[in-house]
C-alpha positions as CSV (number, residue, x, y, z in Angstrom):
1,X,15.7,-14.1,21.3
2,X,14.3,-11.7,18.8
3,X,11.2,-9.8,19.8
4,X,8.8,-8.8,17.0
5,X,6.4,-5.9,17.6
6,X,7.2,-5.7,21.3
7,X,5.6,-2.4,21.9
8,X,8.2,-1.0,24.3
9,X,8.5,-1.5,28.0
10,X,4.8,-2.6,28.5
11,X,5.3,-5.5,26.1
12,X,8.5,-6.5,27.8
13,X,6.5,-6.8,31.1
14,X,3.8,-8.8,29.2
15,X,6.5,-11.2,27.9
16,X,8.1,-11.5,31.3
17,X,4.7,-12.4,32.8
18,X,4.3,-14.9,29.9
19,X,7.4,-16.7,31.0
20,X,6.9,-16.4,34.8
21,X,3.1,-16.7,35.2
22,X,1.6,-18.4,32.2
23,X,2.0,-22.1,31.9
24,X,4.3,-23.3,29.1
25,X,2.3,-24.5,26.2
26,X,4.9,-26.5,24.3
27,X,7.3,-28.6,26.3
28,X,9.8,-29.7,23.7
29,X,11.5,-32.9,24.7
30,X,15.2,-32.5,23.7
31,X,18.4,-34.2,24.9
32,X,22.1,-33.8,24.4
33,X,23.9,-31.5,21.9
34,X,21.8,-32.2,18.9
35,X,21.6,-30.1,15.7
36,X,18.5,-28.2,16.9
37,X,18.2,-24.5,16.2
38,X,15.5,-22.5,18.0
39,X,14.4,-19.0,17.6
40,X,11.7,-17.2,19.6
41,X,9.7,-14.0,19.2
42,X,6.6,-12.2,20.4
43,X,3.9,-11.7,17.9
44,X,0.1,-12.3,17.6
45,X,0.1,-11.2,21.3
46,X,1.9,-14.4,22.3
47,X,5.2,-16.2,22.4
48,X,6.2,-17.9,19.1
49,X,9.0,-20.4,18.5
50,X,10.5,-22.0,15.5
51,X,12.6,-25.2,16.1
52,X,14.5,-26.7,13.2
53,X,16.3,-30.0,13.4
54,X,19.2,-31.4,11.3
55,X,20.3,-28.2,9.5
56,X,23.4,-26.1,9.7
57,X,22.9,-23.0,11.9
58,X,23.2,-20.5,9.0
59,X,20.5,-22.3,7.0
60,X,18.2,-22.7,10.0
61,X,18.7,-19.1,11.1
62,X,17.9,-17.7,7.6
63,X,14.8,-19.9,7.3
64,X,13.6,-19.0,10.8
65,X,14.1,-15.3,10.1
66,X,11.9,-15.6,7.0
67,X,9.2,-17.3,9.1
68,X,9.3,-14.6,11.8
69,X,9.1,-11.9,9.1
70,X,6.0,-13.6,7.7
71,X,4.4,-13.8,11.1
72,X,5.0,-10.0,11.6
73,X,3.5,-9.3,8.2
74,X,0.3,-11.3,9.0
75,X,0.1,-9.7,12.4
76,X,0.2,-6.2,10.8
77,X,-2.4,-7.2,8.2
78,X,-4.9,-9.0,10.5
79,X,-4.8,-7.0,13.7
80,X,-8.4,-6.5,14.8
81,X,-8.2,-3.1,16.7
82,X,-4.9,-1.5,15.8
83,X,-4.4,0.0,12.3
84,X,-4.3,-2.8,9.8
85,X,-5.9,-4.0,6.6
86,X,-8.5,-5.8,8.6
87,X,-9.3,-2.9,10.9
88,X,-9.6,-0.7,7.9
89,X,-12.3,-3.0,6.5
90,X,-14.1,-3.0,9.8
91,X,-14.2,0.8,9.8
92,X,-15.6,0.8,6.3
93,X,-18.3,-1.8,7.2
94,X,-19.3,0.3,10.3
95,X,-19.8,3.3,8.0
96,X,-22.0,1.2,5.7
97,X,-19.3,1.3,3.1
98,X,-17.1,-1.3,1.3
99,X,-13.4,-1.5,0.7
100,X,-11.0,-3.0,-1.7
101,X,-8.8,-5.5,0.2
102,X,-6.0,-7.8,-0.9
103,X,-6.7,-11.0,-2.7
104,X,-5.1,-12.8,0.3
105,X,-7.4,-11.2,2.9
106,X,-10.5,-11.8,0.8
107,X,-9.5,-15.5,0.5
108,X,-9.0,-15.8,4.2
109,X,-12.4,-14.2,4.8
110,X,-14.2,-16.6,2.4
111,X,-12.5,-19.6,4.0
112,X,-13.5,-18.4,7.5
113,X,-17.0,-17.8,6.3
114,X,-17.3,-21.4,5.0
115,X,-16.0,-22.7,8.3
116,X,-18.5,-20.5,10.2
117,X,-21.3,-22.0,8.2
118,X,-20.0,-25.5,8.9
119,X,-19.9,-24.9,12.6
120,X,-23.5,-23.5,12.5
121,X,-22.3,-20.1,13.4
122,X,-20.5,-21.0,16.6
123,X,-17.2,-20.2,15.0
124,X,-18.0,-16.5,14.2
125,X,-15.2,-14.0,13.5
126,X,-17.9,-11.4,12.8
127,X,-18.5,-10.7,16.5
128,X,-15.5,-8.5,17.0
129,X,-17.8,-5.9,18.4
130,X,-18.8,-8.2,21.2
131,X,-15.2,-9.1,21.9
132,X,-14.4,-5.4,22.2
133,X,-17.4,-4.8,24.4
134,X,-16.1,-7.4,26.8
135,X,-12.7,-5.6,26.9
136,X,-10.6,-8.1,25.0
137,X,-9.5,-5.8,22.3
138,X,-6.7,-4.6,24.6
139,X,-3.4,-5.8,26.0
140,X,-4.6,-5.6,29.5
141,X,-8.1,-6.9,30.6
142,X,-10.1,-4.9,33.2
143,X,-12.4,-6.9,35.5
144,X,-15.5,-5.0,34.4
145,X,-18.8,-6.5,33.1
146,X,-20.3,-4.8,30.1
147,X,-23.8,-3.2,30.2
148,X,-26.3,-6.0,29.9
149,X,-28.4,-4.0,27.5
150,X,-25.5,-3.5,25.1
151,X,-24.8,-7.2,25.1
152,X,-28.5,-7.8,24.2
153,X,-28.3,-5.2,21.4
154,X,-25.2,-6.9,19.9
155,X,-26.9,-10.3,20.0
156,X,-30.0,-8.9,18.4
157,X,-27.9,-7.4,15.6
158,X,-26.7,-10.9,14.9
159,X,-23.5,-10.2,12.9
160,X,-22.5,-13.3,10.8
161,X,-19.7,-14.1,8.4
162,X,-22.4,-14.8,5.8
163,X,-23.3,-11.1,6.0
164,X,-20.1,-10.4,4.0
165,X,-20.5,-9.5,0.4
166,X,-17.7,-9.9,-2.1
167,X,-18.7,-7.4,-4.7
168,X,-16.0,-7.4,-7.4
169,X,-12.5,-8.5,-8.1
170,X,-9.7,-6.7,-10.0
171,X,-5.9,-6.7,-10.3
172,X,-5.8,-4.4,-7.2
173,X,-7.9,-6.7,-5.0
174,X,-11.4,-7.6,-4.0
175,X,-14.1,-5.2,-2.9
176,X,-15.7,-6.4,0.3
177,X,-18.7,-5.0,2.2
178,X,-21.5,-6.3,4.5
179,X,-25.2,-6.4,4.6
180,X,-25.0,-5.9,8.3
181,X,-23.1,-2.9,9.7
182,X,-22.7,-4.7,13.0
183,X,-20.1,-7.0,11.4
184,X,-16.7,-6.4,13.0
185,X,-14.1,-8.9,12.0
186,X,-11.7,-10.5,14.5
187,X,-9.7,-13.4,13.1
188,X,-7.9,-14.1,16.3
189,X,-9.3,-17.7,16.2
190,X,-8.0,-18.2,12.7
191,X,-4.9,-16.2,12.1
192,X,-2.4,-18.3,14.1
193,X,-3.5,-21.4,12.3
194,X,-3.0,-19.7,8.9
195,X,0.4,-18.5,10.0
196,X,1.4,-22.1,10.9
197,X,0.5,-23.2,7.4
198,X,2.4,-20.3,5.9
199,X,5.4,-21.2,8.0
200,X,5.4,-24.8,6.7
201,X,5.2,-23.5,3.1
202,X,8.2,-21.2,3.7
203,X,10.3,-23.9,5.3
204,X,9.6,-26.4,2.6
205,X,10.6,-23.9,-0.1
206,X,13.8,-23.4,1.9
207,X,14.5,-27.2,1.8
208,X,13.8,-27.6,5.5
209,X,12.4,-31.1,6.3
210,X,12.2,-31.3,10.1
211,X,10.8,-28.5,12.2
212,X,8.3,-27.6,14.9
213,X,6.4,-24.3,14.9
214,X,4.6,-23.1,18.0
215,X,2.4,-20.0,18.2
216,X,1.2,-19.7,21.8
217,X,0.2,-23.4,21.9
218,X,-1.0,-23.8,18.3
219,X,1.7,-26.2,17.1
220,X,2.5,-27.8,13.7
221,X,5.2,-30.4,12.9
222,X,7.4,-31.2,10.0
223,X,9.3,-34.4,9.7
224,X,10.6,-35.6,13.1
225,X,13.0,-34.8,15.8
226,X,16.0,-37.1,15.0
227,X,14.8,-40.7,15.1
228,X,11.6,-39.9,17.0
229,X,8.4,-37.9,16.5
230,X,8.3,-34.4,17.9
231,X,7.0,-34.6,21.5
232,X,5.0,-31.6,22.9
233,X,3.3,-30.9,26.1
234,X,-0.4,-30.0,26.4
235,X,-0.8,-27.4,29.1
236,X,-2.7,-28.1,32.3
237,X,-5.3,-25.3,32.4
238,X,-5.2,-24.8,36.1
239,X,-1.6,-25.3,37.1
240,X,1.9,-24.9,35.8
241,X,3.3,-27.7,33.7
242,X,2.0,-30.3,31.2
243,X,-1.3,-32.2,31.6
244,X,-0.1,-34.6,28.9
245,X,2.5,-35.3,26.3
246,X,1.6,-36.0,22.7
247,X,3.8,-37.3,19.8
248,X,3.4,-35.2,16.7
249,X,4.1,-36.8,13.4
250,X,4.9,-35.1,10.0
251,X,2.1,-32.7,9.0
252,X,0.2,-33.0,12.3
253,X,-1.0,-30.0,14.3
254,X,-2.6,-29.4,17.7
255,X,-4.7,-26.5,18.8
256,X,-6.0,-25.6,22.2
257,X,-8.8,-23.2,23.2
258,X,-8.9,-22.5,26.9
259,X,-10.3,-20.1,29.5
260,X,-6.8,-19.5,31.0
261,X,-5.1,-17.5,28.3
262,X,-7.1,-14.3,27.9
263,X,-9.5,-13.8,30.8
264,X,-10.3,-11.7,33.9
265,X,-11.7,-12.7,37.3
266,X,-14.6,-11.1,39.1
267,X,-14.9,-12.6,42.5
268,X,-14.7,-16.4,42.0
269,X,-16.0,-16.2,38.4
270,X,-13.8,-16.4,35.3
271,X,-14.6,-14.5,32.1
272,X,-12.6,-15.6,29.1
273,X,-12.3,-14.2,25.6
274,X,-14.2,-17.1,24.0
275,X,-17.6,-15.7,23.6
276,X,-20.8,-17.6,22.7
277,X,-22.3,-15.6,19.8
278,X,-25.8,-16.9,20.7
279,X,-25.8,-15.5,24.3
280,X,-23.2,-12.7,24.0
281,X,-21.4,-14.0,27.1
282,X,-18.1,-15.8,27.6
283,X,-18.4,-19.5,27.7
284,X,-18.5,-21.1,31.1
285,X,-18.1,-24.7,32.3
286,X,-15.1,-25.7,30.2
287,X,-11.5,-25.3,31.1
288,X,-9.9,-26.3,27.8
289,X,-10.3,-28.2,24.5
290,X,-7.4,-29.6,22.6
291,X,-7.6,-31.1,19.1
292,X,-5.2,-32.9,16.8
293,X,-5.4,-32.3,13.0
294,X,-3.6,-33.4,9.9
295,X,-3.7,-32.7,6.2
296,X,-2.8,-29.9,3.8
297,X,-4.5,-27.2,6.0
298,X,-3.8,-28.7,9.4
299,X,-2.7,-25.4,10.9
300,X,-5.9,-23.5,10.1
301,X,-8.1,-26.4,11.2
302,X,-6.2,-26.8,14.5
303,X,-6.9,-23.1,15.3
304,X,-10.5,-22.7,14.0
305,X,-12.0,-26.0,14.9
306,X,-11.1,-25.9,18.6
307,X,-13.4,-22.9,19.0
308,X,-16.8,-24.5,18.2
309,X,-15.8,-27.5,20.4
310,X,-15.1,-25.2,23.3
311,X,-18.1,-22.8,22.8
312,X,-20.4,-25.8,22.0
313,X,-19.8,-26.8,25.6
314,X,-20.0,-30.2,27.3
315,X,-23.3,-31.1,25.7
316,X,-22.3,-30.4,22.1
317,X,-18.5,-30.8,21.8
318,X,-18.7,-34.3,20.3
319,X,-21.3,-33.1,17.8
320,X,-19.2,-30.1,16.8
321,X,-16.2,-32.4,16.4
322,X,-18.1,-34.6,14.0
323,X,-19.4,-31.6,12.0
324,X,-15.9,-30.2,11.6
325,X,-14.2,-33.5,10.9
326,X,-12.2,-33.7,14.1
327,X,-11.6,-37.3,15.3
328,X,-8.9,-36.6,17.9
329,X,-10.1,-34.3,20.6
330,X,-9.9,-33.8,24.4
331,X,-12.1,-31.6,26.7
332,X,-11.3,-30.6,30.3
333,X,-14.5,-29.8,32.1
334,X,-15.2,-27.4,34.9
335,X,-14.2,-29.9,37.5
336,X,-10.9,-30.8,35.7
337,X,-12.1,-34.2,34.5
338,X,-10.8,-35.3,31.1
339,X,-13.1,-36.4,28.3
340,X,-11.4,-37.6,25.1
341,X,-12.1,-39.5,21.9
342,X,-10.9,-43.1,21.7
343,X,-8.5,-42.3,18.8
344,X,-6.7,-39.6,20.8
345,X,-6.5,-41.9,23.9
346,X,-4.2,-44.2,21.9
347,X,-1.7,-41.4,21.2
348,X,-1.6,-39.3,24.4
349,X,0.3,-39.9,27.6
350,X,-0.9,-38.2,30.7
351,X,1.6,-37.0,33.3
352,X,-0.7,-38.0,36.1
353,X,-1.6,-41.6,35.5
354,X,-4.4,-41.4,38.1
355,X,-6.2,-38.5,36.6
356,X,-9.9,-39.1,35.9
357,X,-10.8,-39.4,32.3
358,X,-13.7,-40.6,30.2
359,X,-13.3,-42.1,26.7
360,X,-16.2,-40.9,24.5
């Protein structure tokens, strides 16, 4: 195993807790001594894994190393609170200033802005200040509620992706600023999906045809696993093990947003990092949302589109799915009951055949 950006002893403890305490997101079904090469790392604050089928070990190892290197590059560029290109832009915006950023980062921000508009502002990477206020810009989460007045102030400032201004472009990059100094960018709900798409590009250029890339439960497939599709497990949000198993075909991706990954408990109440920008509070009443996507940007869509379905809540998740073009989706409500679209029902296999589920 190769650890990327482990951060010393503390990160080793975090990784150990990941293996021992956090449920496994991707349960890769494998059998026998097949030509399957796997490499793992720790980046984006989570476990990542690249599985390559049907290649010699030297070719698979070289391709996996290039993917891991790309993941580290993106982590370093997009970190929301440690020194990075993104945090540098946040600092400039907070000063009322602008900054020349790379063409790549500017393109990511424009794409995230378009998706934010599509989701009616529910997907909102501009609320990094609120995320920080709740204590989620840290490796460890303290069970402390923010000052209610400060939450109200942030909501009133109403930072939006549409507040970004792309002022000029040159060979050195694009100058970006904001009409609203409260904008603090956090691409945690977008970056993993972008990284999945970049991994596919890299592997294809390397001549790799069959692979599965997993970034903390955001998973994308290439080709297949021998004579069968890749099979992955969808994590049960309240207990160890898989809630269901799904076959992923070439170019398909799944993304899950849940209240069990980054959260803290106060008494019996759970506060997760998925914050409703309208209220300023973490979303309640939903355990998890999983979506299946496909197409040229399946990775990005699998990451970004799960957020508006989750934050939209039980009353709006189907409407958010329609707005964002998601046909295959599943929601686990507060009671643990399953709600899923008819098209996903045809592709998913639940580990507990008796589990309650509603087709919608």
